[in-house]
PASEBA-1860 file (N, C-alpha, C; in nm, 3 decimals):
! residues 197
1> MEYLLDEL> 3.866/-1.712/12.065/3.780/-1.610/12.022/3.761/-1.593/11.883 ~ 3.808/-1.694/11.809/3.774/-1.696/11.669/3.638/-1.692/11.633 ~ 3.538/-1.743/11.719/3.394/-1.734/11.687/3.358/-1.590/11.655 ~ 3.422/-1.501/11.707/3.393/-1.354/11.677/3.405/-1.330/11.531 ~ 3.523/-1.393/11.471/3.533/-1.387/11.325/3.428/-1.450/11.251 ~ 3.378/-1.570/11.302/3.265/-1.639/11.246/3.135/-1.550/11.242 ~ 3.113/-1.483/11.348/3.007/-1.384/11.353/3.028/-1.269/11.241 ~ 3.138/-1.217/11.234/3.180/-1.108/11.144/3.150/-1.167/11.005
9> LSGTREVV> 3.199/-1.284/10.961/3.177/-1.335/10.822/3.027/-1.380/10.804 ~ 2.959/-1.414/10.916/2.806/-1.446/10.890/2.724/-1.312/10.884 ~ 2.771/-1.204/10.906/2.692/-1.086/10.915/2.632/-1.061/11.045 ~ 2.650/-1.141/11.163/2.594/-1.107/11.278/2.673/-1.004/11.371 ~ 2.797/-0.975/11.326/2.869/-0.880/11.384/2.932/-0.799/11.292 ~ 2.959/-0.657/11.311/3.020/-0.570/11.210/3.156/-0.529/11.237 ~ 3.201/-0.546/11.355/3.338/-0.508/11.379/3.397/-0.591/11.501 ~ 3.512/-0.637/11.486/3.604/-0.713/11.586/3.722/-0.647/11.597
17> WSSTDDQF> 3.784/-0.643/11.719/3.909/-0.574/11.746/4.012/-0.699/11.780 ~ 4.122/-0.675/11.720/4.247/-0.750/11.770/4.333/-0.672/11.860 ~ 4.327/-0.715/11.977/4.396/-0.611/12.090/4.535/-0.642/12.092 ~ 4.616/-0.573/12.166/4.770/-0.559/12.170/4.812/-0.699/12.209 ~ 4.727/-0.789/12.281/4.778/-0.919/12.327/4.727/-1.029/12.232 ~ 4.705/-0.990/12.092/4.663/-1.092/12.006/4.540/-1.175/12.030 ~ 4.456/-1.109/12.096/4.315/-1.172/12.116/4.205/-1.097/12.034 ~ 4.108/-1.167/11.992/4.001/-1.095/11.932/3.881/-1.069/12.035
25> VVDIHERP> 3.844/-0.937/12.040/3.760/-0.889/12.138/3.632/-0.806/12.081 ~ 3.543/-0.793/12.148/3.411/-0.719/12.086/3.446/-0.566/12.080 ~ 3.516/-0.521/12.186/3.553/-0.376/12.195/3.676/-0.373/12.266 ~ 3.743/-0.259/12.270/3.859/-0.233/12.338/3.832/-0.117/12.437 ~ 3.927/-0.097/12.542/3.898/0.007/12.640/3.921/0.134/12.583 ~ 4.015/0.162/12.500/4.038/0.307/12.448/4.070/0.291/12.288 ~ 3.966/0.317/12.224/3.984/0.313/12.075/4.075/0.424/12.028 ~ 4.166/0.389/11.935/4.248/0.490/11.873/4.179/0.601/11.790
33> AGLLCGAF> 4.246/0.727/11.789/4.176/0.820/11.734/4.182/0.819/11.584 ~ 4.282/0.746/11.515/4.289/0.721/11.379/4.304/0.580/11.357 ~ 4.265/0.548/11.233/4.281/0.413/11.180/4.340/0.415/11.038 ~ 4.452/0.355/11.013/4.502/0.338/10.885/4.429/0.218/10.828 ~ 4.375/0.251/10.721/4.281/0.162/10.642/4.352/0.089/10.532 ~ 4.338/-0.036/10.508/4.410/-0.106/10.384/4.389/-0.246/10.393 ~ 4.427/-0.318/10.287/4.432/-0.465/10.271/4.559/-0.529/10.351 ~ 4.679/-0.451/10.346/4.789/-0.506/10.407/4.828/-0.646/10.366
41> NPLHDGHR> 4.840/-0.657/10.245/4.867/-0.792/10.189/4.989/-0.785/10.107 ~ 5.106/-0.768/10.180/5.136/-0.775/10.317/5.151/-0.631/10.375 ~ 5.138/-0.619/10.509/5.201/-0.514/10.590/5.333/-0.491/10.566 ~ 5.386/-0.369/10.531/5.526/-0.355/10.511/5.568/-0.217/10.588 ~ 5.704/-0.180/10.574/5.759/-0.063/10.644/5.700/0.065/10.613 ~ 5.638/0.083/10.496/5.580/0.196/10.450/5.452/0.220/10.532 ~ 5.370/0.104/10.555/5.256/0.121/10.636/5.296/0.156/10.784 ~ 5.402/0.102/10.834/5.434/0.126/10.967/5.486/0.283/10.985
49> ELRNVSQQ> 5.555/0.305/10.891/5.601/0.456/10.887/5.484/0.550/10.885 ~ 5.394/0.523/10.800/5.278/0.613/10.772/5.195/0.612/10.906 ~ 5.181/0.494/10.980/5.112/0.498/11.107/5.184/0.592/11.210 ~ 5.326/0.577/11.204/5.398/0.657/11.306/5.381/0.812/11.275 ~ 5.386/0.844/11.150/5.373/0.992/11.108/5.230/1.039/11.139 ~ 5.136/0.960/11.112/4.989/1.004/11.153/4.967/1.021/11.305 ~ 5.033/0.925/11.380/5.010/0.954/11.534/5.094/1.084/11.569 ~ 5.192/1.110/11.503/5.263/1.249/11.533/5.174/1.365/11.491
57> LLRDAVGY> 5.105/1.349/11.373/5.025/1.468/11.325/4.907/1.477/11.404 ~ 4.840/1.372/11.436/4.711/1.365/11.527/4.735/1.386/11.668 ~ 4.871/1.365/11.706/4.907/1.370/11.850/4.815/1.269/11.928 ~ 4.787/1.147/11.874/4.708/1.053/11.930/4.730/0.926/11.873 ~ 4.675/0.819/11.922/4.702/0.680/11.885/4.632/0.641/11.745 ~ 4.699/0.574/11.672/4.654/0.541/11.540/4.661/0.382/11.520 ~ 4.556/0.302/11.506/4.553/0.159/11.462/4.548/0.139/11.331 ~ 4.522/0.017/11.303/4.489/-0.028/11.158/4.342/-0.093/11.151
65> EISIHNVE> 4.298/-0.073/11.025/4.165/-0.131/10.990/4.175/-0.205/10.855 ~ 4.118/-0.341/10.854/4.091/-0.422/10.754/3.950/-0.447/10.742 ~ 3.885/-0.440/10.609/3.750/-0.488/10.600/3.762/-0.639/10.518 ~ 3.676/-0.714/10.579/3.666/-0.838/10.513/3.601/-0.852/10.398 ~ 3.526/-0.725/10.352/3.467/-0.713/10.225/3.534/-0.596/10.166 ~ 3.542/-0.591/10.024/3.600/-0.478/9.949/3.503/-0.450/9.831 ~ 3.491/-0.324/9.818/3.405/-0.283/9.690/3.462/-0.337/9.566 ~ 3.583/-0.373/9.542/3.632/-0.403/9.413/3.694/-0.536/9.416
73> KSSLPQEE> 3.691/-0.607/9.531/3.751/-0.743/9.544/3.655/-0.835/9.624 ~ 3.713/-0.968/9.597/3.622/-1.066/9.673/3.646/-1.069/9.817 ~ 3.548/-1.115/9.909/3.570/-1.109/10.052/3.682/-1.204/10.093 ~ 3.724/-1.161/10.219/3.835/-1.244/10.256/3.788/-1.362/10.342 ~ 3.855/-1.495/10.323/3.810/-1.618/10.417/3.884/-1.587/10.536 ~ 3.824/-1.670/10.635/3.875/-1.647/10.775/4.024/-1.689/10.785 ~ 4.076/-1.792/10.718/4.212/-1.816/10.716/4.305/-1.695/10.678 ~ 4.254/-1.621/10.569/4.327/-1.500/10.541/4.326/-1.394/10.634
81> ILARSRQF> 4.210/-1.372/10.691/4.201/-1.272/10.800/4.289/-1.300/10.907 ~ 4.295/-1.431/10.948/4.381/-1.461/11.068/4.533/-1.445/11.032 ~ 4.575/-1.478/10.895/4.701/-1.468/10.852/4.737/-1.323/10.846 ~ 4.656/-1.225/10.809/4.684/-1.087/10.819/4.681/-1.029/10.931 ~ 4.601/-1.072/11.022/4.589/-1.001/11.160/4.716/-1.033/11.233 ~ 4.784/-1.148/11.206/4.904/-1.187/11.277/5.023/-1.082/11.237 ~ 5.001/-1.017/11.136/5.130/-0.917/11.104/5.133/-0.799/11.189 ~ 5.034/-0.770/11.278/5.021/-0.636/11.339/5.094/-0.636/11.485
89> EKAVLAIT> 5.130/-0.747/11.530/5.219/-0.751/11.654/5.140/-0.674/11.760 ~ 5.192/-0.573/11.805/5.131/-0.507/11.930/5.031/-0.399/11.892 ~ 5.006/-0.368/11.761/4.920/-0.251/11.714/4.769/-0.306/11.734 ~ 4.683/-0.202/11.757/4.548/-0.230/11.753/4.493/-0.235/11.611 ~ 4.417/-0.342/11.592/4.356/-0.381/11.460/4.207/-0.393/11.464 ~ 4.130/-0.299/11.389/3.979/-0.326/11.374/3.954/-0.407/11.243 ~ 3.889/-0.520/11.260/3.849/-0.599/11.146/3.697/-0.578/11.136 ~ 3.657/-0.506/11.017/3.531/-0.477/10.992/3.462/-0.550/10.882
97> AAPTFVQK> 3.333/-0.539/10.872/3.264/-0.588/10.761/3.204/-0.470/10.684 ~ 3.277/-0.361/10.679/3.242/-0.232/10.619/3.329/-0.186/10.511 ~ 3.281/-0.231/10.367/3.356/-0.208/10.262/3.368/-0.061/10.220 ~ 3.272/0.021/10.267/3.278/0.163/10.229/3.296/0.252/10.353 ~ 3.345/0.378/10.324/3.382/0.464/10.424/3.250/0.512/10.514 ~ 3.142/0.525/10.441/3.007/0.568/10.501/2.984/0.458/10.609 ~ 3.000/0.330/10.571/2.980/0.225/10.674/3.082/0.218/10.773 ~ 3.190/0.248/10.747/3.319/0.249/10.849/3.289/0.372/10.953
105> ASLLPETT> 3.250/0.484/10.892/3.209/0.614/10.981/3.090/0.577/11.082 ~ 2.995/0.488/11.037/2.885/0.448/11.108/2.919/0.373/11.218 ~ 3.007/0.279/11.184/3.063/0.179/11.303/3.162/0.236/11.391 ~ 3.252/0.350/11.333/3.367/0.391/11.406/3.357/0.542/11.421 ~ 3.267/0.606/11.477/3.245/0.746/11.472/3.373/0.808/11.548 ~ 3.384/0.944/11.509/3.489/1.027/11.559/3.634/0.966/11.528 ~ 3.639/0.904/11.412/3.768/0.851/11.377/3.824/0.923/11.254 ~ 3.950/0.949/11.258/4.029/0.981/11.152/4.083/0.875/11.062
113> FVVGIDTA> 4.040/0.859/10.952/4.072/0.742/10.858/4.206/0.787/10.790 ~ 4.298/0.711/10.793/4.433/0.747/10.704/4.431/0.657/10.596 ~ 4.436/0.736/10.482/4.431/0.656/10.354/4.529/0.717/10.252 ~ 4.573/0.627/10.143/4.638/0.691/10.041/4.559/0.771/9.937 ~ 4.636/0.833/9.862/4.564/0.928/9.764/4.477/0.831/9.675 ~ 4.520/0.726/9.634/4.440/0.643/9.537/4.304/0.612/9.599 ~ 4.304/0.583/9.742/4.167/0.552/9.794/4.098/0.686/9.816 ~ 4.155/0.798/9.842/4.093/0.929/9.846/4.021/0.963/9.708
121> VRIIDPRF> 4.076/0.929/9.614/4.026/0.940/9.474/3.896/0.862/9.458 ~ 3.885/0.739/9.512/3.782/0.652/9.515/3.656/0.706/9.598 ~ 3.698/0.765/9.707/3.599/0.821/9.799/3.525/0.915/9.733 ~ 3.569/1.003/9.655/3.493/1.116/9.586/3.452/1.074/9.443 ~ 3.459/0.959/9.404/3.418/0.918/9.267/3.279/0.867/9.264 ~ 3.192/0.938/9.201/3.058/0.896/9.178/3.035/0.764/9.134 ~ 3.130/0.691/9.070/3.106/0.564/9.017/3.087/0.460/9.139 ~ 3.145/0.499/9.241/3.137/0.416/9.358/3.010/0.439/9.427
129> YEASTTQM> 2.912/0.517/9.382/2.797/0.560/9.447/2.675/0.545/9.340 ~ 2.689/0.435/9.262/2.585/0.398/9.158/2.589/0.539/9.066 ~ 2.704/0.578/9.036/2.735/0.673/8.939/2.636/0.828/8.970 ~ 2.613/0.825/9.109/2.540/0.944/9.139/2.616/1.033/9.231 ~ 2.636/1.168/9.191/2.704/1.264/9.266/2.630/1.299/9.393 ~ 2.483/1.285/9.376/2.402/1.321/9.503/2.433/1.217/9.601 ~ 2.432/1.084/9.568/2.474/0.983/9.673/2.601/0.987/9.719 ~ 2.704/1.054/9.644/2.831/1.065/9.696/2.841/1.167/9.798
137> HNALSTIR> 2.753/1.281/9.764/2.751/1.392/9.866/2.688/1.351/9.989 ~ 2.569/1.272/9.986/2.504/1.222/10.086/2.602/1.140/10.183 ~ 2.682/1.052/10.122/2.776/0.961/10.196/2.879/1.040/10.273 ~ 2.938/1.156/10.205/3.038/1.240/10.266/2.964/1.318/10.375 ~ 2.841/1.362/10.362/2.762/1.430/10.458/2.751/1.336/10.589 ~ 2.724/1.213/10.570/2.699/1.118/10.675/2.836/1.093/10.756 ~ 2.940/1.101/10.677/3.083/1.075/10.734/3.103/1.198/10.819 ~ 3.077/1.312/10.763/3.091/1.435/10.853/3.004/1.429/10.972
145> DQGCQFLV> 2.872/1.384/10.969/2.794/1.379/11.081/2.826/1.285/11.182 ~ 2.915/1.191/11.136/2.976/1.089/11.235/3.102/1.144/11.299 ~ 3.149/1.267/11.266/3.263/1.306/11.336/3.372/1.263/11.272 ~ 3.380/1.208/11.148/3.507/1.147/11.081/3.555/1.232/10.977 ~ 3.689/1.220/10.955/3.761/1.291/10.853/3.862/1.191/10.798 ~ 3.950/1.253/10.679/4.042/1.151/10.619/4.186/1.243/10.643 ~ 4.293/1.166/10.660/4.422/1.210/10.657/4.480/1.132/10.545 ~ 4.532/1.208/10.442/4.561/1.144/10.310/4.708/1.173/10.269
153> AGRIVGDK> 4.763/1.035/10.246/4.911/1.024/10.217/4.926/1.026/10.058 ~ 5.031/1.088/10.016/5.052/1.079/9.862/5.123/0.935/9.837 ~ 5.117/0.902/9.720/5.177/0.784/9.657/5.206/0.792/9.510 ~ 5.291/0.699/9.467/5.323/0.685/9.326/5.186/0.643/9.247 ~ 5.137/0.730/9.158/5.025/0.691/9.085/5.085/0.703/8.934 ~ 5.094/0.595/8.863/5.163/0.594/8.725/5.311/0.620/8.751 ~ 5.349/0.730/8.698/5.498/0.772/8.706/5.520/0.908/8.790 ~ 5.419/0.929/8.864/5.408/1.054/8.923/5.376/1.035/9.075
161> FATLSDIE> 5.444/1.103/9.172/5.406/1.101/9.315/5.273/1.205/9.324 ~ 5.164/1.143/9.343/5.045/1.222/9.355/5.006/1.256/9.507 ~ 4.955/1.373/9.517/4.907/1.418/9.656/4.768/1.478/9.652 ~ 4.705/1.496/9.770/4.572/1.568/9.774/4.564/1.676/9.675 ~ 4.666/1.759/9.655/4.651/1.884/9.585/4.639/1.851/9.450 ~ 4.656/1.732/9.397/4.640/1.679/9.260/4.495/1.641/9.214 ~ 4.410/1.645/9.316/4.267/1.593/9.288/4.171/1.709/9.324 ~ 4.066/1.708/9.266/3.973/1.819/9.279/3.863/1.759/9.364
169> LPTAFADL> 3.850/1.823/9.506/3.762/1.781/9.604/3.637/1.846/9.592 ~ 3.519/1.791/9.607/3.404/1.857/9.619/3.410/1.964/9.719 ~ 3.387/2.092/9.674/3.421/2.222/9.763/3.356/2.205/9.907 ~ 3.227/2.151/9.900/3.149/2.141/10.036/3.201/2.040/10.129 ~ 3.296/1.961/10.077/3.348/1.857/10.162/3.500/1.860/10.171 ~ 3.569/1.959/10.118/3.714/1.968/10.125/3.762/1.960/10.263 ~ 3.688/2.022/10.364/3.731/2.020/10.486/3.750/1.877/10.558 ~ 3.692/1.783/10.508/3.700/1.648/10.555/3.849/1.572/10.529
177> FAEIAETD> 3.916/1.639/10.426/4.047/1.580/10.385/4.162/1.677/10.428 ~ 4.259/1.613/10.482/4.376/1.684/10.536/4.500/1.607/10.466 ~ 4.615/1.678/10.420/4.709/1.616/10.348/4.827/1.594/10.443 ~ 4.891/1.479/10.421/5.023/1.451/10.491/5.118/1.513/10.391 ~ 5.211/1.603/10.427/5.307/1.657/10.328/5.393/1.551/10.284 ~ 5.441/1.559/10.156/5.559/1.466/10.119/5.680/1.479/10.193 ~ 5.705/1.586/10.241/5.811/1.609/10.336/5.809/1.535/10.475 ~ 5.682/1.513/10.512/5.651/1.434/10.630/5.658/1.284/10.606
185> FRSDLSST> 5.605/1.242/10.494/5.594/1.104/10.463/5.603/1.082/10.301 ~ 5.682/1.000/10.276/5.687/0.939/10.133/5.735/0.804/10.138 ~ 5.669/0.701/10.104/5.715/0.573/10.079/5.666/0.509/9.952 ~ 5.768/0.473/9.867/5.722/0.413/9.723/5.710/0.261/9.734 ~ 5.696/0.204/9.849/5.682/0.057/9.865/5.537/0.054/9.834 ~ 5.508/-0.072/9.788/5.364/-0.107/9.766/5.350/-0.257/9.779 ~ 5.225/-0.297/9.845/5.198/-0.440/9.886/5.201/-0.530/9.748 ~ 5.150/-0.454/9.646/5.137/-0.537/9.496/5.291/-0.562/9.454
193> GLRKN> 5.363/-0.458/9.474/5.508/-0.482/9.417/5.571/-0.580/9.510 ~ 5.558/-0.588/9.626/5.624/-0.685/9.724/5.570/-0.819/9.687 ~ 5.440/-0.844/9.652/5.380/-0.970/9.616/5.451/-1.028/9.498 ~ 5.468/-0.934/9.395/5.531/-0.971/9.270/5.675/-1.018/9.286 ~ 5.746/-0.969/9.380/5.889/-1.000/9.397/5.917/-1.127/9.481
END
């Protein structure tokens, strides 16, 4: 089924699922209500714990999502996609060609995207929308229209544990973002830190 990854990389397909039996498929019988989005290079216990907490908060299944393209990084080659997908064992994984959340929302409507505070900051930063606040608002409006929202986990930023309450959300779209309380989840692990060790 690796031809599906070829189609994803060539642009003829926008999403591929890695099912719980480690096969790549076009779709799955029951999509999870939430997706924990990230690069997972590598997947670590903090990610697993965040997924578990998110499932408890949503009272529904949460899988993972990796995009082969990234707004700030180079695209992933097939070998790297395969290597990262093997980390997820029995969890559902969506592999997308969607670097932005407006694209993810269009591909995966009615999804709660689980993200860290650093990602939430980028979602509301006009610099990622050609420095246009109007384009940022249009993107958030599209995300809302697709029935999507964000569940935001705090994390260490600099020397402080930052949470959703530390950032100024656009008033008209504040309802799209829900905070995971530090008492429910805190992990100071980072993939970057693990790669350095």
